[in-house]
N, C-alpha and C positions, 0 to 999 in steps of 0.2 A: 881165199874166200872170206868175206866179212860175215861174222855171225852176229845176229841181232837178238838180244834178250828183251822181251816185252814183259814188264812186271804186271802181273794180274792182280788187281786190287780186291778181287772177291775174297782173297785170303788175308787181306790186311786188316788191321785194327781201325775200323772206320771212325772210332772216337778220336783217333790221332792220325787221320789220313794224310794230312799235309806232311807231317814228320816222316811217315812211312814212304811216301812218294819221293821226298827229297833224299832220303837215305838210299833208295833204289837208284836214283840218279847218281849219287855219289859213288856207288859201287860200279857203275858202268852200264846201267840199263839204258836202252836206246829209245824206249817208248813206254807208255802206260796203257795196259789192256783193261778196258772197262766193259765188263759183262752186263748187258741190259736184259732183264728177265721180266716177263709179264704175268707169270702164274698160269699161263695157258699153254704155250709151247713147251715149257718146262714147269715143274711143280715147285717153283721158287720165285721170289721177287728180288730184283737187284737194280739199283742205280737208275739214273734218269738224265735228261738233258741238263738239269741243274748241276749234276755231278761234273759234267764236262766244263760248264761255266766256272764252277768253283775251283776245279783243278787248274784251269788256265791262270788263275791268280797266284798259284803256288809252285808251278813248274813250267819250264820251257820245253820239256820233252813233248814229242808228238803224242796225241791222244787217239786211241783206237777204240771205237764203239763197236762192240760185238753184239749184234742184235739177235738174241735168242728169244724171239717173239713170234707170235702166230701170224701177224699181219705186218711184216717189215716195211712194205711199201708205204703204209700210212705213217710209219714212224720215221722214215727217211728225212723229211724236212725238219723234224725236231732235233735231229743230230747233225745238222749241216755244219755246226761249229767244230765237229771232230775233224782230225786230220785224215783218218781212214774210217770207213764204215765196212764192217764185215757182216755178211748175211749168210744164214744157213741155207744151203742150196735146196733143201727139201721143203722150204717154206714158200717157194716162189713158183707160180705157174709160168711166168715169163722171165727167166733169169736175165736174158739179154736186155730187156726193157729196164729192169732194175739196175743193171750195171750202167746203162746209159744215163739214168736219172741220177745215180750217185755221182757219176763223172760230171754231169752238168751242174751239180751243186758245188763242185770244186773239191770233192773228196777223192782220196785214193780208194780203190775198190779191192775188197777182200771177199773170198768165197770160202766158207767152211763146209766140210763134208764129214758126216757122222761115221762112227765105226761100222755100221751095217749098210752103208750106202756105197754103191760102186763109183769110184772116182773117174773111171773111164768116160762116163757120160759128160764130163765137164770139158772134154777136149775142145769142143767148138768155142768155148768161152775163154780159153787160156790167153789168147792174144790181147784181151781187154782187161786183164786183172793185174793188180800189183802184188797180191798175196793169195796163195792157195794154202788154206789152213786145214790140216788133217787133224781131226779130233781123235785123241787117243783115249778119251773117256766120253761118257755121255754128258751132254750139256745139262747144266742145272745146279750142280753141287761140286764144290772143290773137295780135294782130299781123296779122290778115287784112284784105284791102282791103274798103272799104265798098261794099256793093251798093246803088246808088242806086235800083234798081227797086222796093225795098221802101217807098219814100216814098209810093207809091200806097196802101199799107196804112195808113200814118200818116194820110194825108188822109181815108181812109174812116173810121178810128177817130174822128177829129176831127169829121167830119160826123155820125156816129152819136151822139157825146156831146152835141152841140148839139141834134140832133133829139129825143133822148130826155130831155133835161134832166138828164143825169148828171154826175158830178164825178170820174170816174176819171182818173188821170194817164195820159198817152200817152208811152211811152218808146221809145228806140232804143238797142240794145245792139250794139256792135261797129263798129270803124272810125271812131268819132267822134273828130274832130280839129279843128284850126283850119280845115281845108279843107272839112269836112263838117257841122259843127254848125249853121251858118247855114241850110243847105238843110233839115236835119231840123227845125229850129224853124219855118221858113217853111211846111213841110208840115203843121205842127200839133203837133209834139212839144214837150213841156214837161219831159221827164225824160230824162236822158242817162247811161247807164252807160258810164264811160270808163276804160280801162286804160292802154294805152301812152302816150297823149297826156298823161296825168297823171303817170305814174311814171317817165318818162324825163327826167332833168334836175332842175330846180328844181320840186319838187312843188307847193308853195304858189303859186308864180308861175304855173305851168301852169293850175291850177284857176282862179285869178283871171282869167287871160287868156281862157280858154274861156268863162267866164260873162259876161265883159264883151262878148262878141260877140252875146249874145242878150238883153241887158238894154237 
């Protein structure tokens, strides 16, 4: 199994974002995770379409826009330049329509599910996604502790993927570190959105060390 580490720049030094992103790439990161926050869905603000455009100039890694916003459908066209758009499933009245719109724009499709939301209701949508992202923390702020209870959702997603013969990635976002990445992988995760454990200290070495634990 190939494991994918997506470096989450919410934890990076934004005054030196290009350096941070390039260091993550040097360590083996497979993509850059860009949390977009509007101060409504979560009590924080972060990043914009310009962030995607600016990152395009300094890295060849795929860029994933994670829309933690109250009205994601309105924001979708603004983030069409991203490689993947990840939406929070609880922000959409018509998830299938949003998936179709993302796909028509030419983006890969990701769905994120919060710690308190049942993952089972996403079963009808699994055939149309590239990533099911299980949130192990609450959206909005980095540095929160890992909620191990969500690993049951990861295991469910892995079982459904095998049962249905699908190929979507199973991700965990939040609290991933040297102490938690192994448990997430053992539960069935193959995609890890990692912030603090990447961008505190030697970025390239951190990425390499995290990936070494699941290879």
